[in-house]
SEKEKE-607235 format. One record per residue (C-alpha): residue number from 1; y, x, z. Coordinates in Angstrom, 3 decimals. Example, Ala and Ser with C-alpha at 12.3 -4.5 7.8 and 13.67 -1.06 7.14 Angstrom:
SEKEKE-607235
  num         v         u         w
    1    -4.500    12.300     7.800
    2    -1.060    13.670     7.140
//
This chain:
SEKEKE-607235
  num         v         u         w
    1   -52.298     7.246     5.210
    2   -54.056     8.591     2.131
    3   -51.315     7.213    -0.093
    4   -48.685     8.854     2.090
    5   -50.601    12.133     2.004
    6   -50.879    11.963    -1.793
    7   -47.168    11.279    -2.084
    8   -46.349    14.257     0.153
    9   -48.698    16.510    -1.802
   10   -47.174    15.271    -5.025
   11   -43.675    16.047    -3.800
   12   -44.732    19.524    -2.673
   13   -46.471    20.186    -5.988
   14   -43.439    18.968    -7.926
   15   -41.203    21.212    -5.834
   16   -43.435    24.231    -6.445
   17   -43.474    23.538   -10.186
   18   -39.688    23.111   -10.210
   19   -39.142    26.369    -8.341
   20   -41.532    28.122   -10.713
   21   -39.701    26.773   -13.753
   22   -36.257    27.673   -12.419
   23   -36.918    30.982   -10.655
   24   -40.343    32.029   -11.932
   25   -39.206    35.260   -13.575
   26   -36.942    36.148   -10.674
   27   -39.830    35.603    -8.273
   28   -42.069    37.756   -10.454
   29   -39.445    40.515   -10.403
   30   -39.062    40.334    -6.633
   31   -42.831    40.267    -6.182
   32   -43.107    43.536    -8.110
   33   -40.889    45.439    -5.637
   34   -42.893    47.990    -3.686
   35   -42.519    51.317    -1.979
   36   -43.757    54.177    -4.139
   37   -46.805    55.958    -2.748
   38   -45.903    54.787     0.737
   39   -42.420    56.332     0.630
   40   -40.230    53.926     2.606
   41   -37.043    55.143     0.926
   42   -38.240    55.061    -2.690
   43   -38.995    51.725    -4.355
   44   -39.909    50.480    -7.805
   45   -39.353    47.158    -9.534
   46   -40.551    45.737   -12.833
   47   -37.586    43.587   -13.818
   48   -38.903    40.474   -15.557
   49   -36.011    38.016   -15.301
   50   -33.724    37.140   -18.179
   51   -30.272    38.647   -18.380
   52   -27.554    38.334   -20.989
   53   -25.269    41.333   -21.510
   54   -23.020    39.361   -23.837
   55   -22.462    36.951   -20.959
   56   -21.726    39.862   -18.642
   57   -19.094    41.147   -21.053
   58   -17.625    37.658   -21.433
   59   -16.989    37.643   -17.660
   60   -14.944    40.878   -17.910
   61   -16.528    42.384   -14.812
   62   -14.509    45.405   -13.709
   63   -15.791    46.201   -10.226
   64   -18.584    45.939    -7.681
   65   -17.243    42.781    -6.034
   66   -17.147    40.833    -9.298
   67   -20.540    42.164   -10.280
   68   -22.076    41.121    -6.954
   69   -20.635    37.625    -7.310
   70   -21.871    37.366   -10.896
   71   -25.416    38.365    -9.945
   72   -25.408    36.002    -6.954
   73   -24.384    33.117    -9.205
   74   -27.067    34.007   -11.752
   75   -29.759    34.027    -9.075
   76   -28.550    30.900    -7.309
   77   -28.199    28.949   -10.564
   78   -25.759    26.664    -8.784
   79   -28.455    25.459    -6.369
   80   -28.071    27.934    -3.514
   81   -25.824    30.808    -2.523
   82   -26.597    34.433    -1.681
   83   -24.239    37.306    -0.953
   84   -24.537    40.711    -2.610
   85   -22.078    43.328    -1.391
   86   -21.816    47.018    -2.175
   87   -21.671    49.546     0.652
   88   -19.436    51.782    -1.464
   89   -15.816    51.349    -0.411
   90   -12.776    53.600    -0.212
   91   -11.455    54.791     3.133
   92    -8.140    53.848     4.734
   93    -6.336    56.231     2.366
   94    -7.824    54.623    -0.709
   95   -10.133    57.568    -1.239
   96   -13.880    57.691    -1.543
   97   -15.848    60.888    -1.541
   98   -17.997    60.162    -4.554
   99   -21.311    61.662    -5.342
  100   -21.564    65.148    -6.800
  101   -24.122    65.227    -9.597
  102   -25.463    67.611   -12.216
  103   -27.036    66.758   -15.581
  104   -28.295    68.769   -18.530
  105   -30.293    68.490   -21.721
  106   -32.618    71.276   -22.848
  107   -35.346    71.744   -25.422
  108   -38.977    71.477   -24.330
  109   -40.982    74.679   -24.406
  110   -43.838    73.027   -26.306
  111   -41.479    72.076   -29.121
  112   -42.093    68.343   -28.736
  113   -38.517    67.287   -27.970
  114   -36.056    67.496   -25.100
  115   -35.750    67.252   -21.337
  116   -32.908    65.470   -19.611
  117   -32.398    66.807   -16.101
  118   -30.379    65.071   -13.415
  119   -29.538    65.600    -9.724
  120   -28.012    62.647    -7.914
  121   -26.177    64.151    -4.953
  122   -24.898    61.662    -2.446
  123   -25.391    60.342     1.073
  124   -28.882    59.431     2.237
  125   -29.695    56.018     0.744
  126   -32.903    54.443    -0.563
  127   -33.570    54.642    -4.312
  128   -34.922    51.960    -6.651
  129   -36.591    52.821    -9.972
  130   -36.315    49.886   -12.374
  131   -38.451    49.271   -15.443
  132   -37.050    46.741   -17.886
  133   -38.430    45.151   -21.086
  134   -35.649    42.833   -22.268
  135   -36.167    40.329   -25.072
  136   -32.983    41.584   -26.697
  137   -32.773    45.324   -26.367
  138   -34.755    48.470   -25.728
  139   -37.126    48.899   -22.812
  140   -36.011    51.455   -20.240
  141   -36.600    53.231   -16.942
  142   -33.537    53.657   -14.741
  143   -32.664    54.812   -11.230
  144   -30.390    52.970    -8.795
  145   -28.764    53.910    -5.516
  146   -29.597    50.858    -3.401
  147   -26.340    51.113    -1.448
  148   -24.721    49.620    -4.552
  149   -26.250    46.281    -3.617
  150   -26.145    46.415     0.141
  151   -29.081    48.554     1.300
  152   -29.180    51.613     3.545
  153   -31.637    53.663     5.569
  154   -31.581    50.919     8.180
  155   -31.773    48.060     5.687
  156   -34.498    48.136     3.068
  157   -36.070    45.419     0.883
  158   -38.717    44.325     3.333
  159   -38.014    40.603     3.647
  160   -38.047    38.168     0.736
  161   -34.386    37.215     1.124
  162   -33.369    40.863     1.015
  163   -35.511    41.545    -2.017
  164   -33.512    39.071    -4.077
  165   -30.510    41.375    -3.644
  166   -32.435    43.924    -5.722
  167   -31.908    41.711    -8.759
  168   -28.489    43.371    -9.011
  169   -30.248    46.620    -9.902
  170   -30.522    45.690   -13.573
  171   -26.723    46.029   -13.774
  172   -26.361    49.137   -11.593
  173   -28.290    52.027   -13.177
  174   -26.955    55.521   -12.512
  175   -29.188    57.212   -15.060
  176   -32.129    56.319   -17.265
  177   -34.097    56.677   -20.487
  178   -34.930    54.000   -23.034
  179   -37.800    53.588   -25.475
  180   -35.840    55.453   -28.176
  181   -35.506    58.482   -25.932
  182   -31.798    58.000   -25.267
  183   -30.685    59.142   -21.802
  184   -27.448    58.552   -19.949
  185   -26.150    59.475   -16.501
  186   -22.956    59.186   -14.490
  187   -21.026    61.900   -12.658
  188   -18.142    61.259   -10.263
  189   -14.572    62.466   -10.741
  190   -12.292    62.033    -7.705
  191    -9.140    59.951    -8.189
  192    -9.850    59.362   -11.876
  193   -10.737    55.681   -12.040
  194   -10.365    54.795   -15.732
  195    -8.707    51.413   -16.280
  196    -8.584    50.905   -20.027
  197    -6.508    47.920   -21.093
  198    -6.628    47.354   -24.858
  199    -7.627    43.703   -24.966
  200   -11.344    44.322   -25.420
  201   -13.980    42.944   -23.074
  202   -14.176    44.919   -19.846
  203   -17.263    46.841   -18.734
  204   -17.671    48.071   -15.175
  205   -19.021    51.526   -14.376
  206   -22.766    50.934   -14.173
  207   -22.744    47.953   -16.566
  208   -21.740    50.446   -19.244
  209   -24.947    52.421   -18.674
  210   -27.039    49.243   -18.919
  211   -25.327    48.362   -22.204
  212   -26.088    51.795   -23.644
  213   -29.719    51.866   -22.478
  214   -30.379    48.400   -23.883
  215   -28.531    48.728   -27.170
  216   -28.313    52.347   -28.303
  217   -30.796    54.766   -29.864
  218   -28.486    57.687   -30.651
  219   -25.498    59.442   -29.135
  220   -23.243    58.163   -31.909
  221   -24.324    54.578   -31.254
  222   -23.545    55.092   -27.578
  223   -20.082    56.454   -28.326
  224   -19.389    53.561   -30.693
  225   -20.464    51.063   -28.038
  226   -18.307    52.703   -25.362
  227   -15.352    52.543   -27.731
  228   -15.979    48.819   -28.300
  229   -15.168    47.883   -24.678
  230   -12.520    48.615   -22.079
  231   -14.151    50.887   -19.505
  232   -13.128    49.884   -15.981
  233   -14.004    52.038   -12.990
  234   -13.825    50.271    -9.643
  235   -10.572    51.297    -7.946
  236   -11.900    49.987    -4.628
  237   -14.220    52.998    -4.474
  238   -11.308    55.344    -5.029
  239   -12.986    57.464    -7.706
  240   -13.697    57.702   -11.401
  241   -16.510    58.971   -13.573
  242   -17.595    60.609   -16.760
  243   -20.914    60.184   -18.550
  244   -23.444    62.304   -20.388
  245   -25.475    60.768   -23.204
  246   -28.292    62.548   -25.030
  247   -30.772    61.357   -27.629
  248   -34.313    62.285   -28.628
  249   -33.046    64.257   -31.629
  250   -31.295    66.769   -29.379
  251   -27.775    65.435   -29.744
  252   -25.671    65.200   -26.588
  253   -22.100    64.502   -25.556
  254   -19.985    64.031   -22.444
  255   -17.706    60.998   -22.489
  256   -14.515    61.280   -20.449
  257   -11.195    59.469   -20.116
  258    -7.676    60.829   -20.502
  259    -5.971    60.581   -17.110
  260    -2.593    61.298   -18.713
  261    -2.706    58.963   -21.703
  262    -3.858    55.433   -20.875
  263    -7.427    56.478   -20.102
  264    -8.226    56.933   -23.785
  265   -11.830    57.916   -24.447
  266   -12.443    61.629   -24.924
  267   -15.738    62.939   -26.319
  268   -17.015    66.470   -25.737
  269   -19.935    67.076   -28.131
  270   -22.789    69.463   -27.541
  271   -22.353    72.840   -29.214
  272   -24.603    72.583   -32.278
  273   -25.429    76.292   -31.971
  274   -27.044    75.697   -28.566
  275   -30.238    74.008   -27.422
  276   -28.640    72.747   -24.227
  277   -25.634    71.043   -22.643
  278   -24.538    70.848   -18.995
  279   -22.154    68.659   -16.993
  280   -21.258    68.319   -13.315
  281   -18.177    66.909   -11.541
  282   -15.208    68.312   -13.409
  283   -13.664    67.576   -16.779
  284   -14.930    69.401   -19.852
  285   -12.420    68.102   -22.393
  286   -10.328    71.038   -23.727
  287    -7.137    69.242   -22.667
  288    -8.126    69.441   -18.985
  289   -10.957    71.948   -18.645
  290   -10.371    74.887   -16.345
  291   -12.693    77.738   -15.450
  292   -11.421    77.804   -11.868
  293   -11.865    74.943    -9.367
  294    -8.964    72.527    -9.528
  295    -8.969    69.296    -7.474
  296    -6.884    67.536   -10.137
  297    -9.667    67.825   -12.686
  298   -12.812    67.762   -10.597
  299   -14.445    68.076    -7.211
  300   -14.219    71.585    -5.729
  301   -15.639    70.444    -2.374
  302   -19.022    69.654    -3.924
  303   -18.908    73.046    -5.695
  304   -18.901    71.469    -9.126
  305   -17.828    74.617   -10.948
  306   -20.473    76.715    -9.192
  307   -23.192    74.177   -10.027
  308   -22.102    74.058   -13.651
  309   -22.068    77.867   -14.005
  310   -25.429    78.216   -12.243
  311   -27.172    75.748   -14.558
  312   -25.453    77.207   -17.632
  313   -26.643    80.704   -16.721
  314   -30.212    79.522   -16.118
  315   -30.327    77.719   -19.455
  316   -28.623    80.527   -21.366
  317   -31.091    83.113   -20.087
  318   -33.951    81.007   -21.491
  319   -32.265    80.027   -24.714
  320   -32.085    76.437   -23.565
  321   -35.880    76.104   -23.811
  322   -37.730    75.048   -20.641
  323   -41.054    73.884   -19.337
  324   -41.115    70.882   -17.002
  325   -41.486    73.220   -14.047
  326   -38.482    75.237   -15.201
  327   -36.389    72.103   -15.668
  328   -37.216    71.143   -12.104
  329   -36.520    74.676   -10.895
  330   -33.120    74.585   -12.602
  331   -32.194    71.411   -10.740
  332   -33.545    72.926    -7.541
  333   -31.053    75.787    -7.793
  334   -28.125    73.381    -7.382
  335   -29.546    70.746    -5.052
  336   -28.026    70.052    -1.642
  337   -29.656    69.748     1.745
  338   -26.989    68.745     4.300
  339   -24.192    70.431     2.367
  340   -20.965    70.542     4.354
  341   -18.171    70.014     1.879
  342   -15.519    71.609     4.066
  343   -13.108    68.799     3.280
  344   -10.867    67.135     5.902
  345   -13.325    64.228     6.246
  346   -16.247    66.463     7.179
  347   -18.351    65.063     4.339
  348   -22.037    66.019     4.295
  349   -24.047    65.519     1.130
  350   -27.709    65.602     0.112
  351   -29.578    65.350    -3.148
  352   -30.823    61.768    -3.022
  353   -33.137    62.355    -5.965
  354   -33.799    64.956    -8.615
  355   -35.151    63.735   -11.941
  356   -36.383    65.098   -15.228
  357   -36.741    62.664   -18.127
  358   -39.079    63.435   -21.026
  359   -37.111    62.070   -23.975
  360   -40.169    62.035   -26.233
  361   -42.762    60.485   -23.945
  362   -40.214    58.310   -22.082
  363   -41.443    59.556   -18.731
  364   -39.543    60.081   -15.500
  365   -40.530    62.904   -13.134
  366   -38.704    62.250    -9.868
  367   -38.490    64.216    -6.644
  368   -36.989    62.325    -3.747
  369   -34.695    63.699    -1.039
  370   -35.306    67.417    -1.435
  371   -39.068    66.965    -1.189
  372   -39.738    69.355    -4.031
  373   -43.399    69.592    -3.168
  374   -44.131    66.173    -4.644
  375   -43.247    64.642    -8.004
  376   -43.392    60.903    -8.653
  377   -44.293    59.841   -12.190
  378   -42.956    56.747   -13.968
  379   -44.071    55.912   -17.499
  380   -42.308    53.421   -19.754
//
């Protein structure tokens, strides 16, 4: 009986060691997931597992379904299967009422660098803040809408099996800052899903942000990287996007795609005479920019033009120089609390989170779900 017991214990020990060797870093990542200050709809994760962005590019991932399958295969390592599915799908008409977001860069009032402000306006979903320290690449803090990998208000990462789905978050940032002070965020553009096809490796929407956060220190590096891949927005969601990138030196640019000429990359640089730059949910490229709301070039239902003008006026009045409190106040002017779009679908939108990134100290100041009385701090 003792020999049998020793054999059983040996088998168990060997199994534990094997699991630790194969999934140790994944387990450590999952173990780090926790609600932030008891908020059941705001979570944080210290991502410790290995990931290979060159391998991601080699797989030419161009949508959420392929990304979910890729992550599931990486986690399973051929030994078991999990399913990771996005909740973001188009409706029966092939349309998806994408999020309506606002971003800006402004100088800090103390002269120590720049703020990067960002409202993520969308439906009510839980948020995951991810800290990453990759072996190859820059460390970063990023924010993820957890509906991208299957979570909702009714489904949160409580059980171990569910927590493994959060491993997809490393590939699904919507905004973030890296250790060089580079920030990037995504803003939706209805019916403008860029599908570049030049023979380069493909990069899906959020994968592009991960590439930039991990590999770029300046705006020019980010633009060069974006030009080195074929940007592919997921047509299943029915919408497209443009991006704002800003570095610690005060450079900024909005990257867009030409809807009339093969989705060629268009870059709108920050006015060098100004201390600030703003973007919302309509095109800024001179070829398409219009002062009046136009559904062909942006989202009038989410009041994109009004949000843009409101932030521009606030920044202009202060010369583009703000304190942290002013940066938060600026975002507060254009946040939504049960906004009724007035569209045929009866869409209602909220500000899921409102963030200010310190590009010098690599700090995230986040306010969750219109609770502007409390700020959560995340330090890289």
